[in-house]
Backbone bond lengths (Angstrom), bond angles and torsions (degrees), N, CA, C in turn:
res aa  C-N    CA-C-N  psi(-1)  N-CA   C-N-CA  omega(-1)  CA-C   N-CA-C  phi
1 M - - - 1.409 - - 1.458 115.71 -
2 N 1.249 117.80 99.16 1.307 126.55 178.07 1.606 113.14 -87.65
3 T 1.235 113.36 127.68 1.480 117.54 176.84 1.461 109.72 -86.46
4 P 1.291 120.17 140.33 1.414 125.46 177.90 1.493 106.40 -71.46
5 P 1.505 116.54 139.55 1.454 118.68 -175.33 1.655 111.95 -65.69
6 D 1.226 111.34 140.32 1.497 116.67 -178.56 1.640 106.25 -72.19
7 P 1.327 112.96 136.87 1.470 114.71 -177.42 1.575 106.32 -81.57
8 L 1.222 124.85 -2.11 1.421 125.36 177.63 1.577 111.51 -91.37
9 D 1.203 115.05 -16.52 1.503 124.43 -177.28 1.533 110.57 -61.67
10 P 1.277 125.79 -46.86 1.432 119.38 172.91 1.474 120.49 -66.02
11 L 1.371 111.80 -30.35 1.529 119.59 177.14 1.439 105.84 -70.90
12 L 1.290 120.89 -44.58 1.519 119.40 -179.80 1.427 111.48 -62.13
13 D 1.386 119.18 -40.70 1.383 120.42 -177.18 1.490 115.21 -65.46
14 R 1.495 112.16 -39.27 1.445 114.95 169.47 1.492 118.33 -62.61
15 W 1.335 116.26 -33.20 1.461 122.59 -178.70 1.518 108.08 -69.23
16 S 1.351 122.24 -33.09 1.427 122.22 -172.27 1.618 105.06 -76.86
17 Q 1.132 121.47 -12.51 1.570 122.00 -176.75 1.556 101.76 -88.45
18 V 1.372 114.34 113.15 1.439 123.80 -179.64 1.551 110.35 -85.71
19 P 1.239 116.12 125.72 1.506 113.58 -178.91 1.534 109.17 -80.18
20 E 1.315 119.27 158.63 1.425 124.59 -178.63 1.473 106.27 -71.29
21 P 1.342 119.38 139.20 1.560 122.54 -178.46 1.563 108.53 -72.81
22 P 1.262 114.76 148.85 1.515 111.84 178.46 1.536 111.90 -65.08
23 D 1.431 113.20 162.49 1.435 113.01 -175.90 1.562 115.29 -68.56
24 R 1.347 115.90 -28.71 1.377 118.61 -175.77 1.558 111.11 -87.13
25 L 1.282 117.06 6.29 1.633 119.64 -175.52 1.526 105.40 -68.69
26 A 1.317 120.10 -50.08 1.494 117.55 -177.28 1.588 114.87 -54.96
27 A 1.451 108.18 -48.90 1.490 108.93 174.05 1.542 115.08 -58.81
28 S 1.265 125.80 -35.50 1.456 127.86 -177.97 1.557 104.91 -76.25
29 V 1.292 124.03 -33.00 1.337 123.15 179.51 1.682 108.77 -71.94
30 W 1.208 119.82 -45.01 1.406 121.82 174.22 1.548 112.59 -61.85
31 Q 1.327 117.24 -40.32 1.365 117.96 174.13 1.525 119.13 -60.75
32 K 1.398 111.34 -42.04 1.398 118.45 174.92 1.508 111.48 -59.13
33 I 1.367 117.94 -43.29 1.515 123.25 -174.93 1.529 106.90 -64.74
34 A 1.416 119.11 -37.53 1.375 123.77 -179.23 1.438 110.89 -70.32
35 T 1.264 125.64 -36.26 1.576 128.20 178.52 1.664 104.92 -75.62
36 D 1.255 120.69 -39.75 1.422 115.73 177.87 1.390 111.90 -67.17
37 K 1.438 124.86 -34.45 1.433 121.80 177.66 1.451 112.92 -67.87
38 D 1.363 120.97 -30.27 1.370 123.18 177.27 1.485 114.86 -70.42
39 A 1.411 112.54 -33.92 1.478 117.43 178.19 1.402 114.98 -76.60
40 G 1.406 120.72 -24.38 1.392 122.64 178.49 1.442 116.54 -84.88
41 S 1.385 118.16 -10.17 1.551 121.03 177.91 1.477 114.86 -92.22
42 E 1.272 120.01 49.57 1.506 125.60 -174.99 1.545 111.14 -84.20
43 G 1.337 117.01 -18.09 1.474 122.57 177.72 1.506 110.84 110.49
44 W 1.437 106.89 -160.18 1.515 111.14 -172.72 1.575 112.41 -72.32
45 R 1.385 117.38 -20.03 1.571 115.65 179.69 1.409 105.75 -70.14
46 H 1.444 117.98 -37.61 1.509 110.77 178.65 1.462 116.63 -65.27
47 V 1.322 113.33 -34.25 1.538 120.54 -179.85 1.586 106.82 -61.20
48 L 1.360 112.59 -51.14 1.542 117.07 -176.63 1.583 110.29 -61.51
49 E 1.345 113.66 -37.43 1.492 115.08 176.95 1.559 110.52 -60.85
50 N 1.300 117.90 -47.44 1.435 126.63 177.88 1.525 110.12 -56.19
51 W 1.354 118.92 -47.96 1.479 117.10 175.21 1.469 118.25 -67.05
52 F 1.287 116.55 -39.51 1.464 118.56 179.29 1.447 113.34 -78.96
53 G 1.402 115.96 -6.31 1.475 121.15 178.21 1.403 107.04 -73.95
54 R 1.352 120.42 -23.54 1.470 125.70 -171.15 1.532 106.85 -88.20
55 P 1.399 115.69 115.12 1.476 119.67 179.06 1.528 116.44 -46.86
56 A 1.384 120.19 -43.30 1.298 118.54 -179.42 1.515 117.98 -64.77
57 F 1.314 114.97 -39.00 1.530 117.43 -179.37 1.574 105.32 -75.21
58 A 1.280 119.50 -35.30 1.563 118.19 179.09 1.552 107.06 -66.79
59 L 1.296 123.56 -37.71 1.430 120.15 178.90 1.556 109.99 -75.76
60 G 1.297 118.20 -33.83 1.501 117.56 178.89 1.586 111.75 -69.92
61 F 1.378 113.18 -28.12 1.505 118.45 175.56 1.444 111.20 -68.93
62 V 1.302 118.43 -44.33 1.480 123.41 -176.78 1.536 104.46 -67.19
63 A 1.323 116.57 -49.34 1.412 115.20 179.97 1.604 117.77 -59.33
64 A 1.342 110.33 -37.69 1.512 111.05 174.72 1.531 116.55 -70.76
65 C 1.380 116.37 -26.51 1.400 119.61 172.46 1.444 110.84 -68.93
66 A 1.360 121.12 -41.70 1.470 122.60 176.65 1.419 112.80 -60.25
67 V 1.319 118.58 -45.39 1.459 122.20 179.87 1.527 112.02 -64.93
68 I 1.309 117.14 -39.51 1.492 118.05 176.23 1.461 111.12 -68.95
69 G 1.229 120.17 -33.95 1.460 123.29 179.61 1.586 109.63 -70.75
70 L 1.329 118.40 -42.45 1.376 119.03 172.77 1.553 112.86 -66.84
71 F 1.151 121.92 -35.43 1.586 123.52 175.05 1.534 105.72 -61.66
72 V 1.365 118.69 -52.09 1.443 116.28 -176.85 1.363 114.81 -62.52
73 A 1.422 119.51 -37.29 1.572 120.54 173.01 1.401 110.74 -63.75
74 E 1.331 127.08 -37.90 1.391 124.17 -176.52 1.478 110.39 -77.22
75 M 1.389 122.69 -27.21 1.318 119.82 170.26 1.467 115.11 -69.76
76 R 1.292 123.50 -37.16 1.401 130.23 165.58 1.534 121.11 -50.01
77 V 1.381 107.93 -52.87 1.453 115.36 177.96 1.560 113.53 -63.05
78 S 1.330 108.00 -42.81 1.456 113.74 176.78 1.518 115.24 -59.24
79 H 1.338 115.58 -42.49 1.471 121.48 172.72 1.575 112.67 -55.81
80 L 1.356 110.38 -49.29 1.535 116.67 176.36 1.476 113.97 -56.25
81 Q 1.337 118.40 -42.10 1.455 123.46 -174.77 1.483 106.09 -75.45
82 R 1.278 125.38 -31.35 1.585 125.73 176.20 1.510 104.86 -65.13
83 E 1.376 119.05 -49.40 1.469 120.61 -176.99 1.626 104.22 -62.78
84 R 1.078 124.21 -42.45 1.468 123.65 -171.14 1.615 108.33 -70.52
85 S 1.344 115.70 -37.19 1.436 121.46 176.91 1.555 108.71 -68.32
86 A 1.302 121.12 -39.69 1.401 124.42 167.54 1.443 118.45 -58.06
87 Q 1.255 121.30 -46.26 1.483 131.56 174.54 1.481 106.03 -60.34
88 L 1.173 122.70 -49.78 1.578 129.06 177.70 1.451 112.59 -54.34
89 A 1.380 111.24 -42.21 1.535 115.01 -174.72 1.526 111.10 -75.45
90 R 1.518 114.55 -31.64 1.359 121.58 178.58 1.594 107.10 -66.93
91 S 1.371 116.92 -45.45 1.452 123.12 -175.77 1.525 107.17 -63.00
92 Y 1.330 117.44 -40.14 1.484 119.71 -175.66 1.552 109.41 -67.46
93 L 1.324 112.27 -41.31 1.579 117.78 177.76 1.475 110.07 -60.05
94 L 1.318 117.84 -45.80 1.438 122.92 175.19 1.434 118.87 -54.59
95 L 1.356 108.86 -41.08 1.438 125.88 -178.61 1.587 106.04 -63.24
96 I 1.276 118.46 -51.30 1.516 116.14 -171.29 1.492 109.12 -82.96
97 D 1.387 116.04 -23.81 1.507 119.56 -175.85 1.481 107.41 -136.12
98 P 1.392 115.26 88.68 1.489 116.46 179.99 1.484 112.06 -68.88
99 L 1.298 131.31 -8.43 1.355 135.30 177.13 1.517 108.97 -74.23
100 L 1.193 125.88 -22.82 1.399 129.32 176.51 1.636 113.30 -63.39
101 N 1.216 116.94 -22.16 1.435 121.95 176.91 1.454 113.88 -87.65
102 T 1.426 118.62 -27.81 1.415 120.82 -177.64 1.610 111.30 -77.66
103 P 1.438 111.20 154.13 1.516 115.37 179.82 1.542 108.02 -63.80
104 P 1.172 116.33 153.97 1.544 128.97 173.70 1.587 112.80 -47.01
105 D 1.438 116.90 -41.03 1.435 117.78 -175.63 1.534 111.85 -69.16
106 D 1.336 119.24 -20.53 1.493 118.83 -179.30 1.514 120.97 -84.77
107 H 1.323 109.12 -2.51 1.560 115.48 176.77 1.400 109.96 -67.69
108 R 1.264 121.17 119.32 1.469 124.64 176.38 1.617 110.47 -115.13
109 P 1.398 115.96 127.25 1.397 109.10 178.39 1.488 122.06 -80.58
């Protein structure tokens, strides 16, 4: 039982033969690396652009800003409500006992 030759065998044999690289390849590779290194050293602005260029990071940043903003707003409203409650309590105490507002010398038995 002879199997027919596979038509891909000559192509694969030719593909496994690695040609010699050109003489100028090493110089062009090092030149490309040098230009890429200079282009990447633009500073913090370039780093921020890279980070915010990623959709997942940008979405996470927006969500974090929204959550922090809601937290700060809740803290402010809570503080205002506490002040208002304390003011209402003082007003109620003055309403039921007007002597609380008078100086201690004026109290007569």
